[in-house]
N, C-alpha and C positions, 0 to 999 in steps of 0.2 A: 449484561451491560453489553447496549453497543454504541461505536461511535457516534456521536451527536452529527447532526447535519452540518452544523457549522464549520466543527473540526473538521470535517471530508472536503468542506469546501476550502481550506487554508491551505491543506496537504498539496505536497506535489514530489514530482517523483526527486529524489536528490541530484540523483544522475543529468536527468535531460531538463530538467524543472517543468516538466508537462502531466498536467489532469493524472490523478490516480482512483480509480474506483475500488469497490467493495469487491470481492470473488464469489461465488456462488453461494459457498459454505460461509461466508461473511468471517473469515478467521486470516485474512490477509488482503491487501490493497494491491489490484494490476496497476500495471503503468503497459499499454498497449503499445508503444510508441517504441521503448526500451526491450520489450517482451522480459519482466523482469514481475515476479512478485515478491511487497515486503511481508512479512509474517505479521498476524499481531497476536501478541503474549498479554495475556491477564491484561485485557483491554487498553493496552500501549500499541499502540504499531510500533514497530523494529525498522525505523528508517532510514537505514546505513548499507550503502553497497555492498560493504563484505560479504552482509550477512542475507544479503535478497538470493533466491531461490529461479532460475530459466521456467517461462512460463511453458506450460506443457499442451 
């Protein structure tokens, strides 16, 4: 199961409040402004700044 379009439209980066988008593998949400990736675990996005990983 993937994230719905409606959910993707309302999710925002918790750090800058900017838009996030699915990465190529569809296992994380990317904030281009902050250069962070928020992991998706068991179809639930983990939108915690402390758990975000730097974008490579």
